[in-house]
N, C-alpha and C positions, 0 to 999 in steps of 0.2 A: 759417857762419851770421853774419848781420849784427847780431844783437842778443844781448847777454849780460845776463841778469837775475840779481840776487842781493840778499841782505839782509846788510849787514855786521854783525859782532858788535857788540852793544850797542844795536841798534835794536830797537824794539817787536817782540815775538814772543808768541804766534803772531799772524800777520795773514793774511788771505785773499789777500794780494797780495805781491809782492816790492817792496822799497823803492827799488831802484836798477836802472836799465837803461842800458846803454852801447850806442849804435848806431854802426855804421860803415857808411857807404854814401853815395851821392850823390843818390839819388832819394827824396824824401819823399812819403808818401801820407797824406792826411787824409780820413777818413770821418766825416761829421757827420750829425747829426739823424736817427738811425735809431730808429724807433718801431715799435709793434706794428700795422702796417697792411700790406695787400696793395698791390701796384702800382697798383691803381685806387683806393686810399685806404679800402678796407673795414676797419673796426676788427677786430683780432684780440684774443682773450682779454679782453673788457671786464670791468673790475672785478677782474682777476686779476693782481696784481703778478708772481708767479712766471712765469705765462704770457707777460705782456708782456716781462719781462726776456729770456726765451728767444727770443721772436720778434724783439726788437730786436737781440739778439746774432746771430741768423741773418741779419738785414739787414746788419749790420756785416761778417759773413763774406762776403756777396755783394759788397759794396763792395770789400773787400780783394781778392777773387778777380778782380774786374773790372779791378783795377790790377796783377794779377800777383803779388799778395802773399797772406800768410796770417797767422794769429795769431802764428806764429813770428817774424814781422817787426815785431810791434807793440812800440813803446816805451812807450806810455801809453794808458790807457783812462779816460774821464770818463763817469760816470753822473749823470744829473739825475733825481731821484725826487720826486714830489709828496708833500706831507703826510708827510715822513719823520719817523717816530717809532716806534721799536720794530718796524721792519720788516725787520730783517736776515735773520730766518729765511726768509720767503718770497722775499726778494731772492736769497739764496744758493741756495735751492731752484731757482729759475730758472736761475742760472748752472750749477749742477751738472746740471740736466736736460739741457742743450744742449752742455756742454763736450766730451764725447767725439765728438758728431756733427759739430761744427764745428772741432775741433782747437784749442779754447781751453785753454791750459795752466792747471793749478791747482797751486800758487798762481797768481793772476792776474798779468799784468804790472803795473808800478806803476799804481795806480788812484786816482781820487778819486770819492767818492760825495757829491754836493752835493744837499741838500734844498732844494726850491723850492716856493713856494705853488701854482703851476700852470704847465702847459706850454701849447702852442699850441691844444689842444682839450681840453675838460673830461674826456674819457674817456682821455687819454694819461697814464699813470702813471709812465713812465720814457722817457728818451732816452739813447742811447749814442753817444759820439764816440770815434774811434781815431786814433792817430798811429803810422805805421809808417815804416821806412827800408829801402831796398833798395840793393844794390850797383849 
C-alpha cells in the first residue's frame, strides 16, 4: 500500500477524517472539479447536498479509476461547499451513502471542507478534489 493514514495521539478526536497521510510512490494523481453532473453536464440531485456529495464522490472515483488509482491511494480530499453553515449532517449523509459503493474509507483521508459563497453554477452545492499517489 502506498498510503498510510493515521491520527497521532493528542490530535482532535473524534473527527470524520484522519489527520495525517504518508504517501510513498512516484506517480501523483490529481482529480479536480468533480460536481454532481452527468458527462453531458445535466445537473444531478438539484438542491440536495447529500445527493450532490454522493454524485461528486462517484465522479472522483471515476477519475481515480481512470488513472489506475482508488481511494486507497488518496492522500488528501478537499471539499468546497456553498453557503456552509450547519450542513455537516447532510454532508456526512452523502459521504456515508456512497462510501461502500466506491471504496471510500471511513474515517476519510485527511480532508478539508471549505465553505464558499458560490461555485461555477448556481445549482452546484459541492465540488470535490483528490490527490493520490501510486508506486
